[in-house]
Backbone atoms as SQL, in Angstrom:
CREATE TABLE atoms (id INTEGER PRIMARY KEY, chain TEXT, resi INTEGER, resn TEXT, atom TEXT, x REAL, y REAL, z REAL);
INSERT INTO atoms VALUES
  (1, 'A', 1, 'UNK', 'N', 60.450, -76.876, -16.043),
  (2, 'A', 1, 'UNK', 'CA', 59.486, -75.928, -15.670),
  (3, 'A', 1, 'UNK', 'C', 57.955, -76.400, -15.407),
  (4, 'A', 2, 'UNK', 'N', 57.246, -76.575, -14.711),
  (5, 'A', 2, 'UNK', 'CA', 56.222, -77.396, -14.431),
  (6, 'A', 2, 'UNK', 'C', 54.776, -76.633, -15.830),
  (7, 'A', 3, 'UNK', 'N', 54.648, -76.976, -16.713),
  (8, 'A', 3, 'UNK', 'CA', 53.259, -76.405, -17.522),
  (9, 'A', 3, 'UNK', 'C', 52.361, -75.051, -16.710),
  (10, 'A', 4, 'UNK', 'N', 52.008, -75.735, -15.746),
  (11, 'A', 4, 'UNK', 'CA', 51.359, -74.231, -14.771),
  (12, 'A', 4, 'UNK', 'C', 52.101, -73.147, -14.499),
  (13, 'A', 5, 'UNK', 'N', 53.545, -73.332, -14.362),
  (14, 'A', 5, 'UNK', 'CA', 53.940, -72.262, -14.022),
  (15, 'A', 5, 'UNK', 'C', 55.146, -71.541, -15.135),
  (16, 'A', 6, 'UNK', 'N', 55.047, -72.090, -15.808),
  (17, 'A', 6, 'UNK', 'CA', 55.519, -71.613, -17.588),
  (18, 'A', 6, 'UNK', 'C', 54.266, -70.025, -18.177),
  (19, 'A', 7, 'UNK', 'N', 52.878, -71.240, -18.074),
  (20, 'A', 7, 'UNK', 'CA', 51.737, -70.199, -17.883),
  (21, 'A', 7, 'UNK', 'C', 52.063, -68.968, -17.145),
  (22, 'A', 8, 'UNK', 'N', 52.257, -69.211, -16.277),
  (23, 'A', 8, 'UNK', 'CA', 52.081, -67.884, -14.761),
  (24, 'A', 8, 'UNK', 'C', 53.347, -67.207, -16.126),
  (25, 'A', 9, 'UNK', 'N', 54.561, -67.756, -15.938),
  (26, 'A', 9, 'UNK', 'CA', 55.497, -66.746, -16.242),
  (27, 'A', 9, 'UNK', 'C', 55.376, -66.088, -18.010),
  (28, 'A', 10, 'UNK', 'N', 54.496, -66.846, -18.956),
  (29, 'A', 10, 'UNK', 'CA', 53.926, -66.023, -19.547),
  (30, 'A', 10, 'UNK', 'C', 53.366, -64.792, -19.959),
  (31, 'A', 11, 'UNK', 'N', 52.275, -64.843, -18.570),
  (32, 'A', 11, 'UNK', 'CA', 50.658, -64.016, -18.365),
  (33, 'A', 11, 'UNK', 'C', 52.267, -62.500, -17.301),
  (34, 'A', 12, 'UNK', 'N', 53.179, -63.556, -16.873),
  (35, 'A', 12, 'UNK', 'CA', 54.141, -62.554, -16.347),
  (36, 'A', 12, 'UNK', 'C', 55.039, -61.735, -17.760),
  (37, 'A', 13, 'UNK', 'N', 55.781, -61.812, -18.335),
  (38, 'A', 13, 'UNK', 'CA', 56.315, -62.112, -19.021),
  (39, 'A', 13, 'UNK', 'C', 54.852, -60.113, -20.261),
  (40, 'A', 14, 'UNK', 'N', 54.150, -60.893, -20.097),
  (41, 'A', 14, 'UNK', 'CA', 53.272, -59.797, -21.446),
  (42, 'A', 14, 'UNK', 'C', 52.653, -58.675, -20.642),
  (43, 'A', 15, 'UNK', 'N', 52.688, -59.003, -18.984),
  (44, 'A', 15, 'UNK', 'CA', 52.050, -57.557, -18.618),
  (45, 'A', 15, 'UNK', 'C', 53.627, -56.772, -18.228),
  (46, 'A', 16, 'UNK', 'N', 54.851, -57.379, -18.501),
  (47, 'A', 16, 'UNK', 'CA', 56.479, -55.747, -18.277),
  (48, 'A', 16, 'UNK', 'C', 55.436, -55.198, -18.758),
  (49, 'A', 17, 'UNK', 'N', 54.993, -54.630, -19.528),
  (50, 'A', 17, 'UNK', 'CA', 55.475, -53.122, -20.161),
  (51, 'A', 17, 'UNK', 'C', 53.812, -52.715, -20.027),
  (52, 'A', 18, 'UNK', 'N', 52.635, -52.942, -18.845),
  (53, 'A', 18, 'UNK', 'CA', 52.103, -52.648, -19.077),
  (54, 'A', 18, 'UNK', 'C', 50.839, -51.767, -19.498),
  (55, 'A', 19, 'UNK', 'N', 50.763, -53.239, -20.283),
  (56, 'A', 19, 'UNK', 'CA', 49.646, -53.208, -21.182),
  (57, 'A', 19, 'UNK', 'C', 48.136, -52.368, -20.530),
  (58, 'A', 20, 'UNK', 'N', 47.942, -52.774, -21.472),
  (59, 'A', 20, 'UNK', 'CA', 45.638, -51.434, -21.330),
  (60, 'A', 20, 'UNK', 'C', 45.393, -52.700, -21.930),
  (61, 'A', 21, 'UNK', 'N', 45.193, -53.409, -22.772),
  (62, 'A', 21, 'UNK', 'CA', 44.085, -54.159, -23.051),
  (63, 'A', 21, 'UNK', 'C', 46.138, -55.803, -23.151),
  (64, 'A', 22, 'UNK', 'N', 45.369, -57.329, -22.341),
  (65, 'A', 22, 'UNK', 'CA', 45.436, -58.423, -22.699),
  (66, 'A', 22, 'UNK', 'C', 45.282, -58.991, -23.073),
  (67, 'A', 23, 'UNK', 'N', 45.866, -59.220, -24.260),
  (68, 'A', 23, 'UNK', 'CA', 44.527, -60.279, -24.429),
  (69, 'A', 23, 'UNK', 'C', 46.071, -62.436, -24.680),
  (70, 'A', 24, 'UNK', 'N', 44.728, -63.067, -24.515),
  (71, 'A', 24, 'UNK', 'CA', 45.247, -64.214, -24.016),
  (72, 'A', 24, 'UNK', 'C', 44.993, -65.735, -24.869),
  (73, 'A', 25, 'UNK', 'N', 45.204, -66.315, -25.372),
  (74, 'A', 25, 'UNK', 'CA', 45.605, -66.781, -26.780),
  (75, 'A', 25, 'UNK', 'C', 44.884, -69.153, -25.770),
  (76, 'A', 26, 'UNK', 'N', 44.065, -68.861, -25.322),
  (77, 'A', 26, 'UNK', 'CA', 43.229, -70.425, -25.246),
  (78, 'A', 26, 'UNK', 'C', 44.234, -70.217, -23.426),
  (79, 'A', 27, 'UNK', 'N', 44.257, -69.480, -22.640),
  (80, 'A', 27, 'UNK', 'CA', 45.279, -69.806, -21.633),
  (81, 'A', 27, 'UNK', 'C', 45.220, -70.276, -20.664),
  (82, 'A', 28, 'UNK', 'N', 44.211, -71.449, -20.404),
  (83, 'A', 28, 'UNK', 'CA', 44.253, -72.792, -19.666),
  (84, 'A', 28, 'UNK', 'C', 44.138, -73.327, -20.390),
  (85, 'A', 29, 'UNK', 'N', 44.278, -73.944, -21.859),
  (86, 'A', 29, 'UNK', 'CA', 44.591, -74.894, -22.679),
  (87, 'A', 29, 'UNK', 'C', 45.997, -76.067, -22.335),
  (88, 'A', 30, 'UNK', 'N', 45.562, -77.610, -21.686),
  (89, 'A', 30, 'UNK', 'CA', 46.586, -78.256, -21.432),
  (90, 'A', 30, 'UNK', 'C', 46.563, -77.826, -19.392),
  (91, 'A', 31, 'UNK', 'N', 46.625, -77.333, -19.484),
  (92, 'A', 31, 'UNK', 'CA', 46.530, -77.265, -18.015),
  (93, 'A', 31, 'UNK', 'C', 44.971, -78.265, -16.748),
  (94, 'A', 32, 'UNK', 'N', 45.489, -78.186, -15.225),
  (95, 'A', 32, 'UNK', 'CA', 44.647, -79.783, -14.932),
  (96, 'A', 32, 'UNK', 'C', 43.360, -78.531, -14.131),
  (97, 'A', 33, 'UNK', 'N', 42.193, -79.045, -14.230),
  (98, 'A', 33, 'UNK', 'CA', 41.734, -78.414, -13.079),
  (99, 'A', 33, 'UNK', 'C', 41.859, -77.304, -12.953),
  (100, 'A', 34, 'UNK', 'N', 42.783, -77.298, -11.670),
  (101, 'A', 34, 'UNK', 'CA', 43.079, -76.889, -10.571),
  (102, 'A', 34, 'UNK', 'C', 43.745, -75.340, -10.487),
  (103, 'A', 35, 'UNK', 'N', 44.885, -75.856, -11.646),
  (104, 'A', 35, 'UNK', 'CA', 45.704, -75.685, -12.480),
  (105, 'A', 35, 'UNK', 'C', 44.679, -73.945, -13.237),
  (106, 'A', 36, 'UNK', 'N', 43.744, -73.843, -14.169),
  (107, 'A', 36, 'UNK', 'CA', 42.753, -73.790, -14.963),
  (108, 'A', 36, 'UNK', 'C', 42.831, -72.326, -14.075),
  (109, 'A', 37, 'UNK', 'N', 41.866, -73.121, -12.492),
  (110, 'A', 37, 'UNK', 'CA', 41.491, -72.220, -11.355),
  (111, 'A', 37, 'UNK', 'C', 42.136, -71.192, -11.136),
  (112, 'A', 38, 'UNK', 'N', 42.926, -71.467, -10.729),
  (113, 'A', 38, 'UNK', 'CA', 43.851, -70.485, -10.384),
  (114, 'A', 38, 'UNK', 'C', 45.171, -69.986, -10.948),
  (115, 'A', 39, 'UNK', 'N', 44.536, -70.580, -12.718),
  (116, 'A', 39, 'UNK', 'CA', 45.009, -69.667, -13.641),
  (117, 'A', 39, 'UNK', 'C', 43.775, -67.461, -13.778),
  (118, 'A', 40, 'UNK', 'N', 43.151, -68.364, -13.792),
  (119, 'A', 40, 'UNK', 'CA', 42.382, -67.181, -13.864),
  (120, 'A', 40, 'UNK', 'C', 41.779, -66.189, -12.458),
  (121, 'A', 41, 'UNK', 'N', 42.163, -67.111, -11.901),
  (122, 'A', 41, 'UNK', 'CA', 41.481, -66.859, -10.039),
  (123, 'A', 41, 'UNK', 'C', 43.135, -65.410, -10.252),
  (124, 'A', 42, 'UNK', 'N', 43.726, -65.510, -10.546),
  (125, 'A', 42, 'UNK', 'CA', 44.768, -64.993, -11.060),
  (126, 'A', 42, 'UNK', 'C', 43.997, -63.970, -11.891),
  (127, 'A', 43, 'UNK', 'N', 44.149, -63.978, -13.386),
  (128, 'A', 43, 'UNK', 'CA', 43.735, -62.902, -13.879),
  (129, 'A', 43, 'UNK', 'C', 43.253, -62.060, -13.612),
  (130, 'A', 44, 'UNK', 'N', 42.042, -62.321, -12.967),
  (131, 'A', 44, 'UNK', 'CA', 41.272, -61.758, -12.710),
  (132, 'A', 44, 'UNK', 'C', 40.960, -60.427, -11.304),
  (133, 'A', 45, 'UNK', 'N', 41.907, -61.336, -10.435),
  (134, 'A', 45, 'UNK', 'CA', 43.380, -60.383, -9.539),
  (135, 'A', 45, 'UNK', 'C', 44.039, -58.955, -10.504),
  (136, 'A', 46, 'UNK', 'N', 44.659, -59.444, -11.592),
  (137, 'A', 46, 'UNK', 'CA', 45.099, -58.290, -12.051),
  (138, 'A', 46, 'UNK', 'C', 44.245, -57.401, -12.401),
  (139, 'A', 47, 'UNK', 'N', 42.873, -57.983, -13.840),
  (140, 'A', 47, 'UNK', 'CA', 41.589, -57.855, -13.373),
  (141, 'A', 47, 'UNK', 'C', 40.988, -55.921, -13.050),
  (142, 'A', 48, 'UNK', 'N', 41.408, -56.934, -11.994),
  (143, 'A', 48, 'UNK', 'CA', 40.953, -56.017, -10.597),
  (144, 'A', 48, 'UNK', 'C', 41.580, -54.535, -9.899),
  (145, 'A', 49, 'UNK', 'N', 42.621, -55.078, -9.704),
  (146, 'A', 49, 'UNK', 'CA', 44.426, -53.913, -9.311),
  (147, 'A', 49, 'UNK', 'C', 44.950, -53.276, -10.646),
  (148, 'A', 50, 'UNK', 'N', 44.589, -53.669, -11.547),
  (149, 'A', 50, 'UNK', 'CA', 45.353, -53.399, -12.913),
  (150, 'A', 50, 'UNK', 'C', 44.714, -52.204, -13.635),
  (151, 'A', 51, 'UNK', 'N', 43.242, -52.641, -13.506),
  (152, 'A', 51, 'UNK', 'CA', 42.471, -51.800, -14.305),
  (153, 'A', 51, 'UNK', 'C', 42.957, -52.579, -15.893),
  (154, 'A', 52, 'UNK', 'N', 43.374, -53.113, -16.749),
  (155, 'A', 52, 'UNK', 'CA', 44.208, -53.547, -17.686),
  (156, 'A', 52, 'UNK', 'C', 42.240, -54.272, -17.969),
  (157, 'A', 53, 'UNK', 'N', 42.048, -54.505, -19.319),
  (158, 'A', 53, 'UNK', 'CA', 41.610, -55.254, -19.907),
  (159, 'A', 53, 'UNK', 'C', 41.284, -56.385, -20.522),
  (160, 'A', 54, 'UNK', 'N', 40.613, -58.136, -20.672),
  (161, 'A', 54, 'UNK', 'CA', 41.316, -58.834, -21.284),
  (162, 'A', 54, 'UNK', 'C', 40.538, -59.817, -22.579),
  (163, 'A', 55, 'UNK', 'N', 41.378, -59.149, -23.145),
  (164, 'A', 55, 'UNK', 'CA', 40.781, -60.002, -23.681),
  (165, 'A', 55, 'UNK', 'C', 41.111, -61.391, -24.477),
  (166, 'A', 56, 'UNK', 'N', 40.517, -62.924, -24.351),
  (167, 'A', 56, 'UNK', 'CA', 40.276, -64.116, -24.560),
  (168, 'A', 56, 'UNK', 'C', 39.422, -65.255, -25.431),
  (169, 'A', 57, 'UNK', 'N', 41.029, -65.254, -25.920),
  (170, 'A', 57, 'UNK', 'CA', 40.167, -67.062, -26.401),
  (171, 'A', 57, 'UNK', 'C', 39.744, -68.305, -25.022),
  (172, 'A', 58, 'UNK', 'N', 38.795, -69.256, -25.794),
  (173, 'A', 58, 'UNK', 'CA', 38.937, -70.280, -24.849),
  (174, 'A', 58, 'UNK', 'C', 38.284, -71.407, -24.731),
  (175, 'A', 59, 'UNK', 'N', 38.584, -72.796, -25.417),
  (176, 'A', 59, 'UNK', 'CA', 37.778, -73.501, -25.566),
  (177, 'A', 59, 'UNK', 'C', 36.260, -73.920, -24.492),
  (178, 'A', 60, 'UNK', 'N', 37.201, -73.588, -23.063),
  (179, 'A', 60, 'UNK', 'CA', 36.135, -75.413, -22.033),
  (180, 'A', 60, 'UNK', 'C', 35.125, -73.818, -21.676),
  (181, 'A', 61, 'UNK', 'N', 34.384, -73.779, -21.931),
  (182, 'A', 61, 'UNK', 'CA', 33.055, -72.735, -21.266),
  (183, 'A', 61, 'UNK', 'C', 32.841, -72.949, -20.030),
  (184, 'A', 62, 'UNK', 'N', 33.135, -74.172, -18.788),
  (185, 'A', 62, 'UNK', 'CA', 33.326, -73.803, -17.838),
  (186, 'A', 62, 'UNK', 'C', 34.499, -72.258, -17.552),
  (187, 'A', 63, 'UNK', 'N', 35.418, -73.344, -17.450),
  (188, 'A', 63, 'UNK', 'CA', 36.371, -71.161, -17.745),
  (189, 'A', 63, 'UNK', 'C', 35.369, -69.990, -18.660),
  (190, 'A', 64, 'UNK', 'N', 35.320, -69.910, -18.921),
  (191, 'A', 64, 'UNK', 'CA', 34.510, -68.626, -20.145),
  (192, 'A', 64, 'UNK', 'C', 33.203, -67.572, -18.856),
  (193, 'A', 65, 'UNK', 'N', 32.013, -68.981, -18.776),
  (194, 'A', 65, 'UNK', 'CA', 31.656, -68.736, -18.542),
  (195, 'A', 65, 'UNK', 'C', 31.770, -68.593, -16.281),
  (196, 'A', 66, 'UNK', 'N', 32.076, -68.320, -16.171),
  (197, 'A', 66, 'UNK', 'CA', 33.004, -68.191, -14.869),
  (198, 'A', 66, 'UNK', 'C', 33.808, -67.108, -14.295),
  (199, 'A', 67, 'UNK', 'N', 34.471, -66.876, -15.690),
  (200, 'A', 67, 'UNK', 'CA', 35.015, -65.728, -16.272),
  (201, 'A', 67, 'UNK', 'C', 34.480, -64.064, -16.948),
  (202, 'A', 68, 'UNK', 'N', 34.287, -64.807, -17.987),
  (203, 'A', 68, 'UNK', 'CA', 33.561, -63.921, -18.770),
  (204, 'A', 68, 'UNK', 'C', 32.639, -62.833, -18.477),
  (205, 'A', 69, 'UNK', 'N', 33.088, -61.584, -18.447),
  (206, 'A', 69, 'UNK', 'CA', 31.371, -60.483, -18.791),
  (207, 'A', 69, 'UNK', 'C', 31.107, -60.037, -19.057),
  (208, 'A', 70, 'UNK', 'N', 31.390, -60.613, -20.710),
  (209, 'A', 70, 'UNK', 'CA', 30.963, -59.624, -21.933),
  (210, 'A', 70, 'UNK', 'C', 31.348, -61.716, -22.948),
  (211, 'A', 71, 'UNK', 'N', 30.803, -61.616, -23.933),
  (212, 'A', 71, 'UNK', 'CA', 31.723, -63.186, -24.397),
  (213, 'A', 71, 'UNK', 'C', 30.851, -63.400, -25.666),
  (214, 'A', 72, 'UNK', 'N', 31.491, -63.638, -27.156),
  (215, 'A', 72, 'UNK', 'CA', 31.151, -62.938, -27.738),
  (216, 'A', 72, 'UNK', 'C', 31.842, -64.640, -29.061),
  (217, 'A', 73, 'UNK', 'N', 30.370, -65.543, -29.701),
  (218, 'A', 73, 'UNK', 'CA', 30.857, -66.842, -29.428),
  (219, 'A', 73, 'UNK', 'C', 30.910, -66.808, -31.144),
  (220, 'A', 74, 'UNK', 'N', 31.966, -67.067, -31.512),
  (221, 'A', 74, 'UNK', 'CA', 31.812, -67.518, -33.396),
  (222, 'A', 74, 'UNK', 'C', 31.622, -68.706, -33.809),
  (223, 'A', 75, 'UNK', 'N', 30.828, -68.959, -34.368),
  (224, 'A', 75, 'UNK', 'CA', 30.354, -70.718, -35.254),
  (225, 'A', 75, 'UNK', 'C', 30.943, -70.656, -36.502),
  (226, 'A', 76, 'UNK', 'N', 31.836, -71.216, -37.176),
  (227, 'A', 76, 'UNK', 'CA', 32.317, -71.063, -38.982),
  (228, 'A', 76, 'UNK', 'C', 32.068, -69.908, -39.422),
  (229, 'A', 77, 'UNK', 'N', 33.014, -68.988, -38.183),
  (230, 'A', 77, 'UNK', 'CA', 33.410, -67.432, -39.226),
  (231, 'A', 77, 'UNK', 'C', 31.689, -66.583, -38.679),
  (232, 'A', 78, 'UNK', 'N', 31.304, -66.539, -38.331),
  (233, 'A', 78, 'UNK', 'CA', 29.963, -65.330, -37.948),
  (234, 'A', 78, 'UNK', 'C', 29.952, -65.806, -36.534),
  (235, 'A', 79, 'UNK', 'N', 29.713, -64.099, -36.201),
  (236, 'A', 79, 'UNK', 'CA', 29.218, -64.109, -34.234),
  (237, 'A', 79, 'UNK', 'C', 27.579, -65.361, -34.091),
  (238, 'A', 80, 'UNK', 'N', 27.632, -66.254, -33.439),
  (239, 'A', 80, 'UNK', 'CA', 27.139, -66.729, -33.285),
  (240, 'A', 80, 'UNK', 'C', 25.171, -66.084, -32.032),
  (241, 'A', 81, 'UNK', 'N', 25.713, -66.169, -31.522),
  (242, 'A', 81, 'UNK', 'CA', 25.712, -65.519, -30.050),
  (243, 'A', 81, 'UNK', 'C', 26.462, -63.898, -29.452),
  (244, 'A', 82, 'UNK', 'N', 26.210, -63.254, -28.687),
  (245, 'A', 82, 'UNK', 'CA', 26.994, -62.023, -28.422),
  (246, 'A', 82, 'UNK', 'C', 26.278, -61.408, -26.752),
  (247, 'A', 83, 'UNK', 'N', 26.705, -61.010, -25.453),
  (248, 'A', 83, 'UNK', 'CA', 26.544, -60.481, -24.688),
  (249, 'A', 83, 'UNK', 'C', 26.592, -60.951, -22.951),
  (250, 'A', 84, 'UNK', 'N', 25.932, -61.111, -22.127),
  (251, 'A', 84, 'UNK', 'CA', 26.635, -61.144, -20.926),
  (252, 'A', 84, 'UNK', 'C', 26.098, -62.981, -20.855),
  (253, 'A', 85, 'UNK', 'N', 27.341, -63.727, -20.698),
  (254, 'A', 85, 'UNK', 'CA', 27.330, -65.234, -19.693),
  (255, 'A', 85, 'UNK', 'C', 25.450, -65.709, -19.685),
  (256, 'A', 86, 'UNK', 'N', 25.009, -65.174, -18.961),
  (257, 'A', 86, 'UNK', 'CA', 23.733, -65.476, -18.849),
  (258, 'A', 86, 'UNK', 'C', 23.356, -65.552, -19.754),
  (259, 'A', 87, 'UNK', 'N', 22.753, -64.349, -20.560),
  (260, 'A', 87, 'UNK', 'CA', 22.240, -64.569, -22.037),
  (261, 'A', 87, 'UNK', 'C', 23.286, -65.450, -22.803),
  (262, 'A', 88, 'UNK', 'N', 24.168, -65.840, -23.135),
  (263, 'A', 88, 'UNK', 'CA', 24.951, -66.822, -23.801),
  (264, 'A', 88, 'UNK', 'C', 24.456, -68.090, -23.525),
  (265, 'A', 89, 'UNK', 'N', 24.337, -68.148, -22.264),
  (266, 'A', 89, 'UNK', 'CA', 24.491, -69.649, -21.859),
  (267, 'A', 89, 'UNK', 'C', 23.455, -70.212, -22.515),
  (268, 'A', 90, 'UNK', 'N', 22.250, -69.298, -22.004),
  (269, 'A', 90, 'UNK', 'CA', 20.425, -69.936, -22.344),
  (270, 'A', 90, 'UNK', 'C', 20.109, -69.736, -23.745),
  (271, 'A', 91, 'UNK', 'N', 21.761, -69.215, -24.910),
  (272, 'A', 91, 'UNK', 'CA', 21.447, -69.019, -26.350),
  (273, 'A', 91, 'UNK', 'C', 20.790, -70.657, -27.117),
  (274, 'A', 92, 'UNK', 'N', 19.837, -70.724, -27.952),
  (275, 'A', 92, 'UNK', 'CA', 19.895, -71.718, -28.229),
  (276, 'A', 92, 'UNK', 'C', 20.803, -72.856, -29.642),
  (277, 'A', 93, 'UNK', 'N', 21.348, -72.284, -30.186),
  (278, 'A', 93, 'UNK', 'CA', 21.990, -72.721, -31.314),
  (279, 'A', 93, 'UNK', 'C', 23.821, -72.680, -30.629),
  (280, 'A', 94, 'UNK', 'N', 23.430, -72.194, -28.758),
  (281, 'A', 94, 'UNK', 'CA', 24.737, -72.037, -28.577),
  (282, 'A', 94, 'UNK', 'C', 24.868, -73.163, -27.567),
  (283, 'A', 95, 'UNK', 'N', 24.004, -73.928, -27.609),
  (284, 'A', 95, 'UNK', 'CA', 23.812, -74.594, -25.970),
  (285, 'A', 95, 'UNK', 'C', 24.022, -76.156, -27.239),
  (286, 'A', 96, 'UNK', 'N', 23.201, -75.683, -28.929),
  (287, 'A', 96, 'UNK', 'CA', 23.839, -77.042, -29.958),
  (288, 'A', 96, 'UNK', 'C', 24.660, -76.775, -30.055),
  (289, 'A', 97, 'UNK', 'N', 25.064, -75.611, -29.947),
  (290, 'A', 97, 'UNK', 'CA', 26.633, -75.836, -30.939),
  (291, 'A', 97, 'UNK', 'C', 27.999, -76.257, -30.138),
  (292, 'A', 98, 'UNK', 'N', 28.280, -76.168, -28.779),
  (293, 'A', 98, 'UNK', 'CA', 29.360, -75.750, -27.971),
  (294, 'A', 98, 'UNK', 'C', 29.237, -75.985, -27.143),
  (295, 'A', 99, 'UNK', 'N', 27.717, -76.273, -26.726),
  (296, 'A', 99, 'UNK', 'CA', 27.535, -77.473, -25.509),
  (297, 'A', 99, 'UNK', 'C', 26.423, -78.181, -25.202),
  (298, 'A', 100, 'UNK', 'N', 27.357, -78.908, -26.625),
  (299, 'A', 100, 'UNK', 'CA', 26.163, -80.401, -26.306),
  (300, 'A', 100, 'UNK', 'C', 24.970, -80.377, -26.029),
  (301, 'A', 101, 'UNK', 'N', 23.538, -80.103, -25.735),
  (302, 'A', 101, 'UNK', 'CA', 22.398, -80.218, -25.538),
  (303, 'A', 101, 'UNK', 'C', 21.448, -79.656, -26.434),
  (304, 'A', 102, 'UNK', 'N', 20.447, -79.969, -26.712),
  (305, 'A', 102, 'UNK', 'CA', 19.508, -80.049, -27.806),
  (306, 'A', 102, 'UNK', 'C', 19.599, -80.436, -29.313),
  (307, 'A', 103, 'UNK', 'N', 20.133, -81.339, -29.023),
  (308, 'A', 103, 'UNK', 'CA', 21.238, -82.064, -30.494),
  (309, 'A', 103, 'UNK', 'C', 19.936, -83.315, -30.644);
């Protein structure tokens, strides 16, 4: 089974018990760019249709900023920044540590 299909199957299995909160650990890891977009669009449809909350960890910051409504950034075991995507994206330490800017 192709890896992208495996990810969708894992999502379906997680949804089988009709959860209130869905926890996803790096859902787009190992996926090609189009597969990432497709999977996260599916997750967004699930959120809007089923009303399930989603908490996910992700290192692909493009995915995070495109999908998340609220972001908490951790660095070395502490909260570095927290808030809506625009505020987190503009945070100087987030830019330095995660986005490679201002070094």
